[in-house]
N, C-alpha and C positions, 0 to 999 in steps of 0.2 A: 231770279232776282227778287220776285215778289215774296217767295218763301223766306229769303234772307232778311228782307225788310220786316216781315211779320215776326220772325224769330228775334230780330234786334229789338223791336218794340215790346215784345213779350218779356225779354230779359230786362229791359229798362223798367217796365211795369213791375216786374218781380222785385227789383232792387228798391223801387219806391215803396212797394207794399211792405217788404221786410223792414226797410228803414222806418216806415211809419209805425209799424207794430212795435219795433224795438224802442223807438223814442217815446211812445205812449205808455208802454207797459214796464219799462226798465229804468233803473237808476243809471246815471252815467257810469260807464265802465263795466256794467253787467252784460252778460251774454243774453241772447234771446232765450226766453224760457221754453221749456218743452211744450207747455200748453200753447204758447204763442205760435211756435213753428207748426204744430199739428193743426191749429185753427186755420192757418193759412191754406191748408188743403181743402177746407170745407166749401168755400165759395166756388172755386173751380170745379169741385166734385158736383156741386148742385147744378152748375152750368152745363156740365157734361150730360147729366140726366135731362135737363131741359133741351139740349141739342139733340139728344137721341129721340125724345118725344116729338120734336119738330122735324126730324130728318135732316138736321143741319150738321153735316159732317165737318164742315169748316170750324164751327163752334166747338164741337167735340174735340177735334184735333188741337185747336188753340188752347183749350183749357187743360187737356191732358199734358200738353207741353209745359204749361205753367206748373203743374204738379211735378212733372219730371225735373224741371229746373230746381225745384225745392230740394229734391233728393241730392243735388250736387252741392248744396250749401253745407258748410261744416256744422251748422247747428242741427242739421238733420240727424247726424250720427249721435243720437242721444245716449246710447249705451255702446261701449266699445267691446262687443263680444262677437264671436264668430256667428252665433245664432242671429244676432241683429243684422250683421252684414248680409247673411243669407236671406233674411226676411226682406231686406232692402233690394237685393238682386231679384228676388221673386216678384216684388212689387214693380220694379223697373221692367221686367219681362212682360208683365201683364199690361203695363202702359204701352210698351212697344207693340204688343198684339192689338191693343185698342187702336193705335195709330195705323197699323197695317190694314185693319178692317175698314177704317175710315177711307184709306186710299183706294180700297176696293169697292167702296160705297155699298158695303154689305151690312144692312141695318140689323139683321139677326146676329151676324158676327160681332158687330159693334156692341149690341146689347149684351151678348154673352161675355165679351171681353170686359165690359164695364162691371158686370157681376163678378168677374174674376178679380178685378182691381179692388172692388168693395170687399170681397172675401179676404184678400190679402191684408187690407187695412184692419179688418175685424180680427183676423188671426194674430197679427202682430200686436195690436192693442191688448188682446187677451194675454198674450205672452208677457207683455210689459207689466200688466196688472198682477200676473202670477209671480213675477220677479219681486214685486214690492211686498208680497205676503210674507 
């Protein structure tokens, strides 16, 4: 029950954040920009690192879930290619590993999973930059 309540509040918070970014950065009728949707990942990513350093598995899991919910938003699919879809699947798998390590309260596993999540971000962003060249 508590997990469902936390998930519900996380989803509501995500909708509010996405809506706020959209309304601040966009003209009416425009979609959320690529930069805006990617920036939404930064705060939860920072909070994951903070949670790891404090040994706060609940904070790590909560913020990983916020990022995971972003991957479900249609604005996430910035490029409609098989490679980008695969990058997204890899990213989601890394987030799932992070959550699994939190459930096991394995701080070393959480740390390594976070590094994997970070590597997935960097790898995908590099590929996107290469596409623009």
